[in-house]
C-alpha positions as CSV (number, residue, x, y, z in Angstrom):
1,M,106.8,72.7,90.6
2,I,108.8,74.8,92.0
3,F,108.6,78.3,93.3
4,R,110.7,80.1,89.9
5,Y,110.1,84.1,90.9
6,T,108.9,86.5,93.3
7,I,107.7,90.1,90.8
8,L,107.5,93.1,92.2
9,Y,106.1,96.0,90.7
10,V,108.0,99.0,90.3
11,D,108.4,102.2,88.4
12,D,111.8,101.9,87.2
13,V,112.6,98.8,87.3
14,S,116.7,99.8,86.1
15,A,116.4,102.1,89.6
16,S,115.4,98.8,91.3
17,L,117.9,96.0,89.9
18,D,120.8,98.7,90.5
19,F,119.6,99.4,94.4
20,F,119.3,95.7,95.1
21,E,122.8,95.3,93.4
22,R,124.6,97.8,95.3
23,A,122.3,97.4,99.1
24,F,122.4,93.5,99.1
25,G,125.5,92.0,96.5
26,L,122.7,90.9,94.1
27,E,123.9,90.0,90.6
28,R,121.4,91.0,87.8
29,A,120.4,88.6,85.5
30,F,118.9,90.9,82.7
31,L,116.9,94.0,82.0
32,H,114.9,93.5,78.9
33,E,115.2,95.8,76.1
34,S,112.2,97.2,77.0
35,G,113.5,99.2,80.6
36,D,110.2,97.1,81.5
37,Y,111.5,93.8,83.3
38,G,114.4,92.5,84.5
39,E,115.6,89.9,87.1
40,M,118.0,89.6,89.5
41,T,120.1,85.8,90.5
42,T,119.4,84.7,93.8
43,G,119.9,81.2,93.6
44,T,116.9,79.0,92.7
45,T,114.7,81.6,92.9
46,K,114.3,84.8,90.9
47,L,113.6,88.4,92.1
48,A,112.2,89.8,89.9
49,F,110.7,93.8,88.7
50,S,108.5,94.4,86.7
51,S,107.3,98.0,85.7
52,K,103.6,99.2,87.2
53,E,102.9,100.5,83.9
54,L,103.6,97.4,82.1
55,M,100.8,95.9,84.6
56,R,99.0,98.3,83.9
57,Q,98.9,98.1,80.2
58,L,97.8,94.1,80.9
59,D,94.8,95.3,83.1
60,K,96.2,95.3,85.8
61,N,96.3,98.1,89.0
62,P,99.4,97.5,90.9
63,A,99.0,99.2,94.3
64,S,102.3,101.1,96.5
65,P,103.5,99.0,99.0
66,R,103.4,101.1,102.1
67,P,106.2,99.2,104.9
68,D,104.0,100.9,107.6
69,A,100.8,98.1,106.8
70,P,102.8,95.6,104.7
71,T,101.0,92.8,103.2
72,F,103.9,90.7,102.6
73,E,108.3,90.6,103.0
74,I,111.1,89.0,101.2
75,A,114.1,88.1,103.5
76,F,118.0,88.2,103.2
77,E,120.0,85.6,105.2
78,T,123.5,86.8,106.8
79,D,126.1,85.6,108.8
80,D,127.2,89.2,109.6
81,V,123.1,91.4,110.1
82,A,124.7,94.5,111.1
83,G,127.3,94.7,108.0
84,A,124.6,93.9,105.5
85,L,122.0,96.5,107.5
86,Q,124.7,99.2,107.5
87,R,125.1,98.2,103.5
88,A,121.5,98.5,103.0
89,V,121.0,102.1,104.1
90,D,123.9,103.4,102.3
91,A,122.5,102.4,99.1
92,G,119.7,103.9,100.5
93,A,117.0,102.0,102.3
94,T,115.3,103.1,104.8
95,L,115.6,101.8,108.0
96,I,112.4,100.7,110.1
97,Q,114.1,98.2,112.9
98,N,117.7,97.9,113.7
99,A,119.2,94.7,114.0
100,R,118.3,92.8,117.5
101,D,118.7,89.2,119.2
102,E,114.8,87.3,118.9
103,P,113.5,85.0,121.5
104,W,113.6,82.3,118.9
105,G,117.3,82.6,118.3
106,Q,117.4,84.6,115.0
107,T,119.2,88.0,114.6
108,T,116.4,90.4,112.5
109,S,116.5,94.6,111.0
110,Y,114.0,95.8,108.2
111,V,114.5,98.5,105.7
112,S,112.5,99.4,102.5
113,D,113.7,99.6,99.4
114,P,112.5,102.7,97.5
115,N,109.4,101.8,96.7
116,G,108.3,101.4,100.0
117,Y,108.8,96.9,100.2
118,L,109.5,95.5,103.4
119,I,113.1,94.1,103.4
120,E,114.1,91.7,106.6
121,I,117.5,91.2,106.6
122,C,118.3,87.9,108.9
123,S,120.5,85.0,110.2
124,A,119.6,81.8,110.5
125,V,116.9,81.1,112.7
126,Q,119.0,79.0,115.7
127,L,117.4,76.0,116.6
128,P,117.4,73.9,120.0
129,S,119.9,71.7,120.2
């Protein structure tokens, strides 16, 4: 079994794809002609977006995310946390936590996207030698 994709439920799939392109430099894989589903290329696992309306049509009732009380986060790893954080904020992300060095050997920062999803921008964990 492989981990294929994570799907975020959003009001506007196209706007979410645009944001993730600008904020994180991700490449759009596709947007369905209905506008209700799209994917970003992120390596072997895709980041996907589905409209809340489509989920309601499928008898699901997705809740809105809350960055102050998250149930999960997605993380993007980079060698330049401060630069990536600034790019995300410039693209419309809301700053949650500025870049800081953690005791486990990683630099972390947090933003939320325009939908309210919590996103970590971090360096690789530096394991003890």
